[in-house]
N, C-alpha and C positions, 0 to 999 in steps of 0.2 A: 632877779636875784632871787637867792633863792631865803623861804624863810626859816630861820633858823630859831624858833620859839617854840618850846618845850614844854609841856604840862604834865603834871605829878596827877594820875585818878586816884582817888583815896578815899576806901570803901569799907568802912566800919560794918561790921555781921557779927551775927550772934546764933547761933544753931543754924546755919544757911550751907550747903556746900554748895549744892546743883546749881541753886539762885544765884550764887556770888560770882561763879562762872561763867553763867548766863548775862550777867550786869554786863562786864567788861567784853563778853567774846566777839563784839562786831567791831571793836574798834582797837582790838588788842595788836594787829599788824600795821596798824595808821603811825606813821612815823612821827608822826605830831605830839603822842602820847609816849613819853621818856619812859617814864615806868610807873607800874599800879602797885598802891601799897596797900594790904589789905590788914586789918588789927582786928583779929577774932578777942570776942570781949568774952574769953572764958567760957565758950561752949563746952557741951557735953565731950566727953573725949573722943568716941567714937565718929561723929562728928566733925570734929576738928581735925582724927586722923584722916580723915576721908576727903575734905579740906586740901590737907596737905600732899593729897595722892595725887589729888586733880591737877594742882597747880605746878606740880613737878617738871610738865613740860613746857612750862612759859617761863623765860629768863628775865624777860623785863617784870615779874610779879614780886614782890618782895610781901612775905610775909610774918606777921609778928602777932603773938595770943599773951594777952592781958593773964594774968597771975588770977587775978580778982576780977570779978564782972565789975566795970567802971559806969556801969548801964550808957546809955543811947549818945547822948551830950558829949559825956567826957570822952567817949571813945573816938566820937568824932574829931575831937581835937585833937587825941593822939594820933588819930591816922594823918591829920595834915602836917604834926611835929615830925612824923617819919618822912615828910615828902623832901625830897633835894633841891625841886626846880622853886624857882619862885611866884610861879602859877600854880593853883590847884582847882579841880573837879571834885566837890565831895558827892560821892555817889551813895545811897543807901544800895545797902543789898539784895533791896526786893526791888530795884529798878534797873532798866537798860537804856543804857546810853549806845547811840550809834552815828555813824561818820555826820547824817546832816548837823547834827548837835555842834560838833567839832567846827564843820564848816562854818556854819552862822559865827560861831567864838572868833575864828580867825580870818571873819570878813573887816572886823575891826581892827583898828589902831589901838595898842594897847599901851597904856601911858604908865612909866614908871615912877614913884611918888617918893 
């Protein structure tokens, strides 16, 4: 039986372009990651434009930008709100996720509540 479970990877970010891309680079091609939602928390415009450019080649990635800085925790909430799947991984932009992390999550049976 093929596993049909899909995850949204949600990444809030602020003034980080290179680190944000590195955060998801190891799992972007994994079919279990259905989408990557990145919410920029009103970074400096040159950094935001750099991030836009870096993400242009990733069709799974959706980038949003807050007009006003929401601060860390509200931006995390915003990132999850944009997710289209029932299950999300909330990842800070200065962390890196890899396949081993996904493998561990998918070892368990998920229950809908």
